[in-house]
Every structure is written in structure tokens, then in C-alpha cells.
N, C-alpha and C positions, 0 to 999 in steps of 0.2 A: 314340781311337775316338769316333765320332760317334753320339749317341743319336738314333735315327730316330723315337722316340716323340713324337708331336705332343701337347703339353700345353696348347695354346691352347683356350680355351672357345669362341672364334668364329674363323671362317675369315678369313684376310687376302685382300684383293682388290687386284690390281694396277690402277692407273688407266690409262686409254687415252691417254695423253699425259703431258706433264711436269706433275707436281703439286709445287708449291713451298711452302715454309714457312720458319720461322725458329726458331733455337734460342736460348734465353736462358741465358746463363752469367754467373756472378758474376765480375767482374774487379776487381782491386785499385784503390782510389781513395784520394785524400787529401782529407779534409774541411778546407777552409781556414777557413770560417766556418759557424756554425750558429745558427739562430734557432728560435722556436716554429713558424714557418710554412715554413721552407725552409733551404737550405744552398748554399754555394758549394763546388764540388769541383774537383779536378784529376785528369785521366785522360789516358792517352797516345793517345786517339782522339777524334774529333769526335762529338758527340751531336746528333742531328737536333732542330731547334727544334720545340716542341709535342709531341714524342714522349713516351710514358709508359714508365717503367721501374720496376722494384722495386729498392730500395736496402737493403742490409744495413748498419746503422749500429752500430758498437761504441761504446756510451756508457758508458765506464768498465767496470763489472762487468756491465752489461746489454747485450744485443744485441737489436735490433729490425729488422723488415723493414717498410719503408714505401714506398708508391707515390709517385712524383714525376713532375712534368711539367717538361721542359727549357724554361726561359724565356729563356736566352741561352747562347751558346757562342762562345768566341773563342780564338785562339792566345795562351796565357799566356807561353810561353817556348820559344825555339828554342835547341838546343844540339847538340853532337856526339852526345849520347846519344839525341836524338830530340826530338820536339815534345811539349809539354805543353799540353793544352787546359783552359781554365777554363770551367766550366759552372755556371749558376745553376739550382737545382731548387726547385720549389714543391711542398710536400707536398700530396698529393691525398687527401682523405677518410681520414685515418688513424683507425684504431680508437681507442676511448677509452684502452685500456691503452698503446698506442703513443704517442698524443698526450701522455699523462701522463708517460711515460718520457722523451720528448724535452723536455718542459717542465721536469721535475725536473733533467735534466742541464744544460740551458741556464741555469736559475736558479742552480744550483750554480756554474757558470762565472762568472756575473755576481757572485755573492756573494764569490767568491775574488778578483775584481778590485777590489772595494771595500776598499781599504786606507785606514784613517783617517790623515789627514795632520795633524800637530800642528805649528803654526808658533809658535816661541818668539820673540816680538818685544816691543819696547817702543815706546810712542808718546811722542814728545818734543814739546815746545812751543817749538821754537827757530826756527819760521818756515820751515823747509826743506821 
């Protein structure tokens, strides 16, 4: 049964011609590299250079949404499963909490990569 009661506060008006728009939906992506200022991602579609998008980043236990500008996009891989595009994004005016969350995550990744190397060696004086 269809409820005929109109619950809208304002009336909708049909345009006199075609009115176009765009829908923004979140699509899965893989973050290949990340820095304080941007990231390189892989997606199954081409992103337009200089276009702005919102990106949801899962940073360990934290999740943030940041606006980013596409600075490059190229075919990263061709396979029978499809094409993978690699795109570079530059974070655009992130809020302070988002900027800090990204910085904390990147700094944690850097710290985890710094493994002390101990070299056990002796110096000899035999002319070699």
C-alpha cells in the first residue's frame, strides 16, 4: 500500500529541461604509500587530474575523511582481472585533527621501519 500523505516541508519542482549532477560514492582503494601531505593509491578506474575527492582513510584503529587533489594518474597494472590505476593525491586543507591523525600514523610507520642494525666486526691491521 502506498502512503499518499505528502510529508515534505517544501514542494519539489521539475526542471524545464535536463538537469544534471553527480553522485559521490565511496569506492574501495588500496593505499600503496602515504605521507604527511598525500598518498599513492590504486583503484580500478581512472581519476581526472586536478579533480577533488574525499577519501576515507583507515589508519589502524582510526578512520578519517580528507579532501585530496589528483596530481597524477596512470595505468599501474593490466591483467585478466582488469586494469589497476595508480593515482597520486595531495591532501588539501585537512582539519587539524585529521592532519594530526595522518601524521601520527605516518610517524608510527616510520618508527616501525627503523630497526637498529648491529654489525659485529673486527678491524685488522694486515694491510688488506
